[in-house]
N, C-alpha and C positions, 0 to 999 in steps of 0.2 A: 503494498501499500505505500503511495505518495506519501508522503507531509504535505501539506497546507499552510502555503501560501499565507501569510498577515497581509492582506494591502492596505490596511490604513494606514501601517508606515511604510509607507511601497513609497515615499517621495513623489510621489504626480503633485505637491502642493509647497506652495512658497515655505519654506523651515521658519519658523517662529523665532522672533528677536531674542535674544539673549535679557533677561531684567537688569532693568538699572542697577548701578549703586543706590542706594538708599540717603537721599537727601534727608525726608522725612520724615516723621514718626510715624507708625502706622495712622493717626489719629490725622492725620493728614498739621502738627502742630511742629513748632519749631527745633528742636532736641537743644533742649533748656541746658545742660551742658554747656554746650557749642558755647555758650555765651558769653558765658562765667571766667573772666579773667584777672588770675592770681595775682598779686600786689608782686615784687620783687623784692625777696628779704633786701635787708641789709645786714653787712658785719656783723656776728653775735647773736642775731636774730635767732629761734628755735625756729620757731614758728612767723609762717607769713599777717601780714597785717593782718585783721580784721574778724583774725581764722576764734571763731566760738570760743570764751573760756581761756584766753589770752588777752595781757595785756602789756601796754610800756612798763619799762620799768630800770631804774639804774641798771648801769651795766655792774654785773661784782667783780670783776678784773678789775678796771680803773673809780671803783666806787661812784662814777658817776661821773669823774673832772674828765673824763677825754684822753686823757695821757697816762702817757707807762710811767714809772718813776725814774725812768731817765729822761723823762718829761718829751718824750718823741708819743706823736698818736698811738691812743690803745690801738692792739692787734685785733683782740677783742672784738670791738665797739668802732672800730673807724677812727675812733676819736670822736664820736658821737656822745657818748658818756649812756646811750639809752639804747636797751635792747628789746625787743620783742617777746615776752618768755609768754609760759601756761600760769594760769594765777586761780589760787580757790586751789581747791579739790578734793574731793570725800573720799 
């Protein structure tokens, strides 16, 4: 007995186009994570500014003076005397 040919995929019609990359969510809304810009971190920062549960505090290395013991800019905070760090906690 001869096997039957599958005529549904015989290639007589046009081939379907491959799907385009997803640029939108299924709901049609823009990806909310795509628009989030992370602020640049300064020297000494433990986390980016604006991160929940963080705040600006004095640099632990220079005590907020912005200078190291030899009078040069503090290498930890870059001379600002401030860093962004986690605050509080449970």
